[in-house]
C-alpha positions in Angstrom: 59.4 -15.6 -23.3 59.8 -18.3 -25.8 58.4 -16.6 -28.5 61.5 -14.2 -28.3 64.1 -17.2 -28.2 62.4 -19.0 -31.3 64.1 -19.0 -34.6 61.3 -17.0 -36.1 61.1 -14.3 -34.3 64.5 -12.7 -35.8 62.8 -13.5 -39.4 59.2 -11.8 -38.7 61.0 -8.7 -37.4 63.0 -8.3 -40.6 59.7 -8.5 -42.2 58.0 -5.6 -40.0 60.8 -3.5 -40.2 61.1 -3.9 -44.2 57.4 -2.6 -44.1 57.8 -0.1 -42.0 60.6 1.3 -43.4 59.2 1.0 -46.9 55.7 2.6 -45.6 58.0 5.4 -44.0 59.9 6.2 -47.1 56.8 6.0 -49.0 54.8 8.2 -46.8 57.4 10.7 -46.7 57.8 11.0 -50.8 53.9 10.6 -51.2 53.2 14.5 -52.6 56.5 14.8 -54.4 55.3 11.4 -56.4 51.8 12.6 -57.1 51.4 16.3 -56.5 54.3 17.7 -58.6 54.3 15.9 -61.3 54.7 17.7 -64.7 51.5 18.2 -67.1 51.2 16.4 -70.1 48.5 17.6 -72.9 46.8 14.3 -74.1 45.4 14.8 -77.4 42.3 13.0 -78.5 42.7 10.1 -81.0 41.0 11.4 -84.3 37.7 10.3 -85.4 37.6 7.5 -87.8 35.0 9.3 -90.4 36.1 13.0 -89.9 37.6 13.2 -93.3 35.1 13.9 -96.0 35.1 11.3 -98.9 33.2 11.7 -102.1 32.3 8.3 -102.7 30.9 8.4 -99.2 28.8 11.5 -99.7 27.8 9.6 -103.1 26.4 6.7 -101.3 24.7 9.0 -98.4 23.0 11.1 -101.1 21.6 7.4 -103.0 21.0 6.3 -99.7 18.7 9.2 -99.0 16.8 9.4 -102.5 16.2 6.0 -101.9 14.6 6.4 -98.5 12.2 9.3 -100.1 11.1 6.7 -102.9 10.4 4.6 -100.3 7.9 7.0 -98.5 6.5 8.0 -101.4 5.5 4.7 -102.6 4.7 3.6 -98.8 2.4 6.5 -99.1 0.7 5.6 -102.8 0.1 2.4 -101.4 -2.1 3.5 -98.3 -3.8 5.5 -101.0 -4.6 2.7 -103.4 -5.4 0.0 -100.0 -7.8 3.1 -99.4 -9.2 3.3 -102.6 -9.4 -0.7 -102.8 -11.7 -0.2 -100.0 -13.8 2.2 -101.0 -14.4 0.1 -104.3 -15.0 -3.1 -102.6 -17.8 -1.6 -100.6 -19.4 0.0 -103.5 -19.2 -3.3 -105.5 -20.7 -5.2 -102.2 -23.6 -2.1 -102.4 -23.7 -2.9 -106.5 -24.1 -6.8 -105.7 -26.7 -6.2 -102.9 -28.7 -4.1 -105.6 -28.4 -6.6 -108.4 -29.5 -9.4 -105.5 -32.4 -7.2 -104.9 -33.3 -6.7 -108.7 -33.3 -9.8 -109.4 -35.2 -11.3 -106.4 -38.2 -8.8 -107.5 -37.6 -9.9 -111.2 -38.0 -13.6 -109.8 -41.4 -12.3 -108.1 -42.6 -10.6 -110.9 -41.8 -13.9 -113.5 -45.2 -15.7 -113.6 -44.3 -19.2 -113.5 -46.5 -22.4 -114.5 -46.0 -25.7 -112.3 -46.4 -28.9 -114.4 -49.2 -29.8 -112.3 -51.5 -27.1 -113.1 -50.5 -27.0 -117.1 -52.7 -29.4 -118.4 -55.8 -27.4 -116.6 -54.2 -23.9 -117.6 -54.6 -25.6 -121.4 -57.9 -26.6 -121.0 -59.3 -23.2 -119.9 -57.4 -21.7 -123.0 -58.7 -24.0 -125.0 -62.4 -23.1 -123.8 -61.6 -19.4 -123.9 -59.7 -19.5 -127.2 -63.4 -20.6 -128.3 -65.5 -17.7 -126.5 -66.5 -14.8 -128.3 -63.8 -11.4 -127.3 -66.0 -9.6 -125.0 -67.2 -12.8 -123.2 -64.0 -13.6 -123.0 -62.9 -10.6 -121.2 -66.0 -10.3 -119.1 -65.1 -13.5 -117.7 -60.9 -12.8 -117.3 -62.3 -9.2 -115.8 -62.9 -11.2 -112.6 -60.0 -13.1 -112.4 -56.8 -12.7 -111.0 -53.9 -11.2 -113.3 -51.6 -14.1 -113.0 -53.7 -16.5 -113.7 -55.3 -14.6 -116.5 -51.1 -14.2 -118.0 -50.9 -17.7 -117.5 -53.6 -18.8 -119.5 -53.2 -16.0 -122.0 -49.7 -17.6 -122.5 -51.2 -20.7 -123.8 -53.3 -19.1 -126.2 -52.5 -18.2 -129.8 -51.6 -14.7 -130.5 -54.6 -14.0 -133.0 -56.9 -14.8 -130.0 -55.0 -12.8 -127.6 -55.0 -10.1 -130.1 -58.8 -10.2 -130.0 -58.8 -10.1 -126.4 -56.9 -7.4 -126.0 -58.7 -5.4 -128.6 -61.5 -6.2 -126.6 -60.3 -4.9 -123.7 -58.8 -2.1 -125.1 -62.4 -0.7 -126.6 -64.0 -0.6 -122.8 -64.5 2.6 -121.6 -61.1 4.1 -119.9 -63.3 4.5 -117.0 -63.4 0.8 -116.4 -59.5 0.3 -116.0 -60.0 -2.4 -118.8 -57.4 -0.6 -121.1 -54.9 -0.2 -118.2 -55.3 -4.3 -117.1 -54.7 -4.8 -120.9 -51.3 -3.2 -120.6 -50.4 -4.9 -116.9 -51.2 -8.0 -118.6 -49.2 -7.3 -121.9 -46.0 -6.5 -119.1 -46.6 -9.4 -117.1 -47.0 -11.6 -120.5 -43.4 -11.1 -121.5 -42.1 -12.1 -118.6 -43.9 -15.7 -118.5 -42.0 -18.8 -117.9 -43.8 -21.7 -118.7 -43.6 -25.7 -118.6 -45.7 -25.4 -121.9 -45.6 -27.5 -125.3 -47.8 -25.8 -128.0 -50.6 -22.7 -127.2 -53.9 -24.3 -127.3 -56.4 -23.7 -130.5 
């Protein structure tokens, strides 16, 4: 009971009565405050770009045209890239074909090594002194590559006599064809020679 006699009691009581009265008044007028308000029509603010301007229209049109040009250029670049890839493949194929032809030609070229050049000169000199029919009979039994190396070291008049003798032989003997093959190989000879044998 000392609480009722304390000096805080009237202060707390005044505060509670103040809150209670305010709450009562607020509750009694609640409906009038919120439900009976007059309706106000609020218009939406205007859009910033709702107006039309000739300059803006022109810029938009230019941007669209530039976009179309860029798309067309990109398509052209893709076509060009595809074409370059096809041409690159064709170029690689041509290079491979050239290399194969070079290898085949290198295999067909008759080369003389320095070590055998001295012996071949000696043989060429020997066959140059022989009669053409005898030389043809011996050369017919030898490997064509060796024959080409020997003939390449002989003078042209001696070679002509040997080829002439080969040509006189019967076509059934395969000598004319052998002479043609020797002639073809002779043009591809790559030799380390100084001068033809006498």
